[in-house]
Structures are given as C-alpha cells and as structure tokens.
C-alpha positions as CSV (number, residue, x, y, z in Angstrom):
1,M,95.0,62.7,35.0
2,K,98.7,62.2,34.5
3,K,101.1,65.2,35.0
4,Q,104.6,65.9,33.8
5,V,106.7,68.9,34.6
6,V,109.1,70.4,32.0
7,D,111.6,73.0,33.3
8,I,112.0,75.8,30.7
9,S,115.4,76.7,32.1
10,T,116.8,73.5,30.8
11,F,116.0,74.5,27.2
12,T,118.6,76.2,25.1
13,R,118.4,80.0,25.2
14,D,118.6,81.6,21.8
15,D,117.1,85.1,21.6
16,H,117.6,85.1,17.8
17,Y,115.8,81.8,17.1
18,F,112.3,83.0,16.8
19,P,110.8,84.8,13.7
20,P,109.9,88.5,13.7
21,L,106.8,89.4,15.6
22,D,104.4,92.4,15.5
23,L,102.5,92.7,18.8
24,L,99.7,94.8,20.2
25,L,99.5,95.1,24.0
26,T,97.1,96.2,26.6
27,V,98.9,97.8,29.5
28,K,96.5,98.2,32.4
29,S,98.9,100.5,34.3
30,F,102.3,102.2,33.9
31,D,103.0,101.6,37.6
32,L,103.8,97.9,37.9
33,Q,105.4,98.4,41.3
34,A,102.1,99.6,42.9
35,I,100.3,96.5,41.5
36,R,103.0,94.2,42.9
37,Q,102.6,95.8,46.3
38,R,98.8,95.3,46.2
39,Y,99.3,91.6,45.2
40,L,101.8,91.0,48.0
41,A,99.4,92.5,50.5
42,S,96.6,90.3,49.2
43,K,98.6,87.2,50.2
44,K,97.5,88.0,53.7
45,N,93.8,87.3,52.9
46,V,92.6,84.7,55.3
47,S,90.4,83.2,52.6
48,G,93.4,82.4,50.6
49,K,92.0,84.1,47.5
50,A,94.4,86.5,45.9
51,G,93.3,90.0,44.9
52,S,92.1,93.2,46.4
53,V,89.5,93.4,49.1
54,E,88.3,96.9,48.2
55,R,87.4,98.1,44.7
56,R,90.0,100.7,43.7
57,K,89.5,103.4,41.2
58,A,90.5,102.4,37.7
59,G,93.9,103.8,36.7
60,L,95.2,105.0,33.3
61,G,96.7,102.4,31.0
62,G,97.4,102.2,27.3
63,I,97.5,100.4,24.0
64,I,101.0,99.7,22.7
65,S,102.4,98.5,19.5
66,L,105.9,97.0,19.1
67,H,108.0,94.6,17.2
68,I,110.4,91.8,18.2
69,R,113.2,91.5,15.7
70,D,116.6,89.7,16.1
71,G,116.0,89.1,19.8
72,Q,115.2,92.7,20.6
73,L,112.1,94.8,21.3
74,R,111.9,97.5,18.8
75,E,109.8,100.7,18.1
76,P,107.5,100.5,21.1
77,K,104.7,103.1,20.6
78,I,102.0,104.1,23.1
79,L,99.1,104.5,20.6
80,A,96.6,105.7,23.2
81,K,96.2,106.1,26.9
82,I,92.8,104.9,28.1
83,K,91.2,103.8,31.4
84,E,92.6,100.4,32.4
85,P,92.4,98.4,29.1
86,R,92.5,94.6,29.5
87,G,91.0,92.6,26.6
88,I,92.3,92.8,23.1
89,H,91.6,90.7,20.0
90,V,91.9,90.9,16.3
91,M,90.0,89.2,13.5
92,G,90.4,90.2,9.9
93,S,90.1,94.0,9.8
94,A,88.4,94.2,13.1
95,L,90.3,95.2,16.3
96,G,88.5,94.8,19.7
97,I,89.5,96.4,23.0
98,A,87.8,96.1,26.4
99,A,88.3,98.8,29.0
100,E,86.6,98.6,32.4
101,N,82.9,98.3,31.4
102,T,83.0,99.1,27.7
103,V,83.9,97.2,24.5
104,Y,85.3,99.1,21.5
105,I,85.4,97.7,18.0
106,M,87.3,99.3,15.2
107,D,87.1,98.1,11.6
108,N,86.6,99.5,8.1
109,Q,83.1,100.5,9.0
110,G,84.2,102.8,11.8
111,L,84.2,102.7,15.6
112,Q,81.5,101.0,17.7
113,S,81.2,101.0,21.5
114,F,79.0,98.7,23.6
115,T,78.0,98.7,27.2
116,D,75.7,96.7,29.4
117,P,74.6,97.1,33.1
118,W,76.3,93.8,33.8
119,F,79.6,94.7,32.1
120,S,82.1,95.0,35.0
121,Y,85.9,94.8,35.1
122,I,85.9,93.2,31.7
123,H,89.0,91.1,31.2
124,T,88.8,89.6,27.7
125,L,86.9,89.8,24.5
126,S,87.0,87.4,21.6
127,F,85.6,87.5,18.1
128,S,83.7,84.4,17.1
129,P,85.2,82.0,14.5
130,H,81.6,80.9,13.8
131,D,80.0,84.3,13.2
132,P,82.2,87.4,12.8
133,A,79.4,89.6,14.2
134,K,79.5,87.9,17.6
135,I,81.9,88.8,20.4
136,L,82.4,86.8,23.6
137,I,83.0,88.9,26.8
138,A,84.3,88.0,30.2
139,S,82.6,90.3,32.7
140,S,84.9,89.4,35.5
141,G,83.7,91.8,38.1
142,L,80.3,90.1,38.4
143,D,81.2,86.4,37.5
144,C,79.4,86.4,34.2
145,I,79.9,85.8,30.4
146,F,78.1,87.5,27.5
147,E,78.1,87.1,23.8
148,L,77.3,90.3,22.0
149,D,75.9,90.7,18.5
150,R,77.4,93.7,16.8
151,R,74.5,93.9,14.4
152,T,71.9,94.5,17.1
153,G,74.1,95.8,19.9
154,H,72.4,93.3,22.2
155,R,73.3,90.1,24.0
156,S,72.9,86.9,22.0
157,Y,74.0,84.7,25.0
158,A,74.5,85.1,28.7
159,W,75.9,82.8,31.5
160,F,75.9,83.7,35.2
161,A,78.2,81.7,37.4
162,W,75.9,82.3,40.5
163,E,73.1,80.5,38.7
164,N,75.2,77.6,37.5
165,G,76.8,76.2,40.6
166,F,79.4,78.8,41.4
167,D,77.8,81.2,43.9
168,Q,79.9,81.0,47.0
169,A,82.5,83.7,47.8
170,N,84.4,84.1,51.0
171,D,85.0,87.0,53.3
172,P,88.8,87.7,52.8
173,A,89.2,88.7,56.5
174,T,87.4,85.7,58.1
175,N,87.0,83.1,55.3
176,E,83.3,83.0,56.2
177,P,81.2,81.9,53.1
178,I,79.1,84.5,51.4
179,W,76.5,83.4,48.8
180,L,76.1,85.7,45.8
181,T,72.8,86.1,43.9
182,R,71.0,88.6,41.7
183,D,67.6,87.0,42.5
184,P,65.7,88.7,45.4
185,D,63.7,85.5,46.1
186,K,66.9,83.4,46.3
187,Y,68.4,86.1,48.6
188,R,65.5,85.8,51.0
189,Q,65.7,82.0,51.0
190,L,69.4,82.2,51.8
191,K,68.8,84.7,54.6
192,A,66.0,82.5,56.0
193,A,68.4,79.6,56.1
194,G,70.8,81.6,58.2
195,K,73.3,82.1,55.5
196,R,75.3,85.2,54.8
197,A,74.2,86.5,51.4
198,N,74.9,89.4,49.0
199,L,72.2,90.5,46.7
200,I,73.6,92.2,43.5
201,H,70.5,94.1,42.3
202,D,72.1,97.2,40.9
203,P,75.1,96.0,38.9
204,E,76.1,99.5,37.6
205,N,76.6,100.8,41.2
206,Q,77.4,97.6,43.2
207,V,80.9,96.2,43.0
208,L,82.7,93.0,44.0
209,P,86.5,93.4,44.7
210,T,88.6,90.6,43.3
211,A,88.9,88.6,46.6
212,M,85.1,88.7,47.1
213,R,84.0,87.1,43.8
214,A,82.9,83.5,43.5
215,A,84.6,82.3,40.3
216,F,86.3,85.4,39.0
217,I,86.0,84.5,35.3
218,N,89.0,86.3,33.9
219,S,89.0,84.9,30.3
220,V,86.6,83.3,27.9
221,S,87.2,81.9,24.4
222,Y,85.4,80.0,21.7
223,S,85.6,76.3,21.1
224,P,85.8,74.8,17.6
225,D,82.4,73.3,18.7
226,P,79.8,76.1,18.3
227,G,77.9,74.6,21.2
228,K,80.7,75.1,23.8
229,I,82.9,77.9,25.2
230,L,86.0,77.9,27.4
231,A,86.1,79.9,30.6
232,T,89.0,80.4,33.0
233,F,88.1,80.6,36.7
234,F,90.8,82.4,38.7
235,H,89.6,81.4,42.1
236,E,88.8,77.8,41.2
237,G,92.2,77.3,39.6
238,A,90.7,75.6,36.5
239,V,89.5,76.0,32.9
240,Y,86.0,74.9,32.3
241,E,84.1,74.0,29.2
242,I,80.6,75.3,29.2
243,D,77.8,73.7,27.3
244,R,75.8,76.7,25.9
245,S,72.5,74.8,25.8
246,T,72.5,73.4,29.3
247,G,74.8,75.9,31.1
248,K,76.8,73.0,32.6
249,A,80.5,73.7,33.3
250,S,82.9,70.8,33.2
251,P,86.6,71.2,34.1
252,V,89.1,70.5,31.3
253,V,92.3,71.8,32.9
254,T,92.8,71.6,36.7
255,G,95.4,72.0,39.4
256,L,96.2,75.6,38.3
257,K,97.0,78.6,40.6
258,T,95.2,81.9,39.8
259,P,95.1,81.0,36.0
260,H,94.5,83.1,32.9
261,G,93.9,82.5,29.2
262,G,92.3,79.1,28.9
263,M,91.8,78.1,25.2
264,V,91.6,75.2,22.8
265,Y,95.1,74.5,21.5
266,G,95.7,71.9,18.8
267,D,94.1,68.7,20.0
268,G,94.0,69.9,23.6
269,Y,93.8,72.9,25.9
270,L,96.3,75.6,26.9
271,A,96.3,77.8,30.0
272,T,98.6,80.0,32.0
273,S,98.9,79.0,35.7
274,T,99.9,82.6,36.8
275,G,100.7,82.0,40.4
276,S,102.7,78.8,40.0
277,G,104.7,80.2,37.1
278,E,103.6,77.5,34.5
279,V,102.2,77.3,31.1
280,V,100.0,74.2,31.0
281,F,99.0,72.0,28.0
282,R,96.5,69.2,28.3
283,E,96.2,66.6,25.6
284,G,94.1,63.5,26.4
285,D,94.8,62.4,29.9
286,L,98.2,64.1,30.2
287,Q,98.8,67.6,31.5
288,T,102.3,69.0,30.8
289,H,103.4,71.9,33.0
290,Y,106.1,74.1,31.4
291,Q,107.7,75.6,34.5
292,F,109.3,79.1,34.5
293,S,110.4,79.3,38.2
294,N,114.1,78.6,37.5
295,L,114.5,81.2,34.8
296,P,116.8,84.1,35.7
297,G,115.8,87.8,35.8
298,K,113.3,87.9,38.7
299,P,114.0,90.5,41.5
300,G,115.2,88.8,44.6
301,E,112.7,90.4,46.9
302,L,109.9,88.5,45.1
303,G,111.2,85.2,46.5
304,E,109.2,82.2,45.2
305,L,106.3,84.3,43.9
306,E,105.6,83.9,40.2
307,W,103.4,86.0,37.9
308,L,102.9,84.8,34.3
309,Q,100.1,87.1,33.1
310,N,99.1,85.3,30.0
311,S,100.3,83.3,27.0
312,F,99.5,83.1,23.3
313,P,100.4,80.4,20.8
314,V,102.1,81.5,17.5
315,D,102.7,78.8,14.9
316,D,104.9,76.2,16.7
317,F,105.9,78.4,19.7
318,I,104.2,80.2,22.6
319,I,104.8,83.7,23.9
320,T,104.2,84.4,27.6
321,I,104.1,87.7,29.5
322,D,106.3,87.2,32.5
323,S,105.4,90.1,34.8
324,N,108.0,89.4,37.5
325,R,110.9,89.2,35.1
326,T,109.3,92.0,32.9
327,A,110.1,90.0,29.8
328,F,108.4,88.2,27.0
329,I,109.4,84.5,27.2
330,L,109.1,82.8,23.8
331,F,109.5,79.0,23.8
332,N,109.3,76.1,21.4
333,P,108.3,72.9,23.3
334,Q,109.3,70.6,20.5
335,Q,112.7,72.1,19.8
336,K,113.4,72.9,23.5
337,V,114.5,76.5,22.7
338,Y,113.5,79.7,24.6
339,A,114.1,83.4,24.3
340,R,113.9,86.2,26.9
341,I,113.0,89.6,25.5
342,P,112.9,92.3,28.3
343,Y,110.3,95.1,28.2
344,D,109.8,98.4,30.1
345,P,109.8,97.5,33.9
346,D,107.0,100.0,34.5
347,W,104.5,98.2,32.2
348,A,101.8,96.1,33.8
349,I,100.9,94.2,30.6
350,Q,97.5,92.5,30.7
351,D,97.3,90.9,27.4
352,L,98.8,90.7,23.9
353,I,97.8,89.7,20.4
354,P,100.2,89.0,17.5
355,A,99.0,91.7,15.1
356,S,99.7,95.1,13.6
357,I,97.4,98.1,13.6
358,S,96.4,100.3,10.7
359,D,96.7,104.1,10.6
360,V,92.9,104.3,10.4
361,Q,92.6,102.2,13.6
362,V,95.2,104.4,15.4
363,K,93.0,107.4,14.5
364,M,90.0,105.7,15.9
365,L,91.8,104.8,19.1
366,K,92.5,108.5,19.6
367,E,88.7,109.1,19.6
368,F,88.2,107.5,23.0
369,V,91.3,108.6,24.8
370,T,90.6,109.6,28.4
C-alpha cells in the first residue's frame, strides 16, 4: 500500500467558500473539558489502548440543529437533552438516533424505539440503502454488530467480533491478555488452557469499559454490495469489510490511530484517524492522509494530541468535527480550500449528519427527553 500525506494547513483558508449547510448533531456531553481529562488520563494505560478503565455513568447530552452560512455558525438549537446520544442518521423522512442502549426512529408513522440485551454503548446506526426497513447498529460496548428489521423489531443479522477472530482484550494496568467470550464451553476451555478469560453471559448487567474491549467497533456502515458491511475497529486502528455470509473481516483501510467513521466513498474508502489527526482516503493501492496537526486553534496544553471525532462527505467536500480546536473543518481536496467554523467549546460532539429536522420530529424528540 502506498501512502501520501497532504497537509491541510497548506490549503487556502476561505470560510466563505463552502455552500450553506443544515446540520443535526449528537452532543454526548456538554462538558468537553471533563472528557479531555479522562482521555489524557487514559494515555497512561499500560496496554496502550485509549479509553476509560471503569464504566462510568452515562451523562446528559443532546440533539442540536444549526446552520452554517457565510462562514458562520447560525441559530444553534438544543432540540432535546437525552442520555448520551451518539449515533444519528437520516434517510428520506426517517430520523434515527442511538442513545446508550436504545435506538429511536422518527418518521411520518410516528416514534419507534428498539432495545436488545446485547445493545451496549451504541455508537452508530445507519439506514440500509438496500432495504429502508433495515438498520445497521454498532453495539460498541460488547464488540458486536446488528441489523434490525423495523417491521418485526427483531435482528435480521448479527456479527460478534469474539467469534470471528477478534477475542483478545488486554488488562489496561498490566497489558496481560484477556480472552472474551459469551460461550460457557469456550470459557471453560480457555481456563483449562491456563488463559485469563472473561465470560459475558449477562450482557444487560455486565459491562466492558473502553480499554478492556477487544475490537471496540465504533462505527458500521453499509456497502454498495448488499453482501458486505464496513466496520471501524478503534483498537485495531483499521476499517474492515465484513462478508455477511462467511463472517470474515478483511482490512480495507489500515495504519489508523483510534479511528472512527469508516465508509465507502466514491471508488474507495473514507475514515477518520482520530488520534493522529487525519482524514484518510483509500483508492486502489493509495492511501491519502489529509493531516490536520498544523492547523491553528488548538489549546497549547494539548501538545501534540489530536482528536478528530468524525467526518462526513458532502458533494465535493468533507466536513470534520475537530474536538481539540472545537471547530468544524470543511475542506475540498481537489480545490485545496478549507474553512474553520468554531462551535461552542463545551460541546463534545459525537456525530453529525447534513440534514434538517421537521417540527413533527422535534415534537417526537421531546417524548423521550430524560
């Protein structure tokens, strides 16, 4: 694989270059500083895996709508405050939101909510381009993926990392390997072989903090090929393409640091390498790394740390959530132009979708405010 690095700071900055945008955001917390402190503390994990070592209580976040016009953020509105929302997606008249262990869907037919014993720390949801009744879900807390059928309320597909070659976690204090399983027989076999193992037999009451997961699948998306899906593995530093029929996962974007948001993009793949401060595009045997680290606006105390939360392509440009600079960075790779649009420094934005929301959906949101 060939690699090229493109420094975004060498692009022309023009905050007025990009067209108007309507955005919906999930803000997992309104206390970004506390999250930064937890992240900095996790850098001390002996295992080298970022993230908390104890499962904390879910905080209060919110759903926000706003507009970007003429280089400025306009009319930000907190539509609802709910328990730590993360995933958000829109298709047609349907709006989907994932909050902790529940998926909510709002459309012309009303509000639906879905749960499952294995829904944990859900990070993303995505409507299927192949069947609008299907929804793909990243159950990040337990290293698994589900497809849900809205018509039945039941799973139409499931994939467990621990049963497909990704079952080894590490003790963050000692780096000792820990094998994860939900199979009592496999657990007994591991113990008999002298291996340290963790049996997850009660998913609704057992939890795995971030640093103690095996893969930490923090995003899933559909492929144009109905037989495949894309999954981003935070701890592996890669985006994998999963064959739905065999369960085999093959890497398609590699060399990332704590990535998010792997997806098919044009004739290749797009991902956000959160920890290295890069948006990465792979086409053929070339990976292009669009590097943000030389952009201005990052607090000095963060040093060399980068935190690009996620990215989303819009027409011929990409919008990225830069959590350290608390700004949306919009850039056009072909025209070599970028814009920096600051947002509220207290917002810990998890994800965004270029979309607007109807008055009916706003009313539905209010129905599950906590």
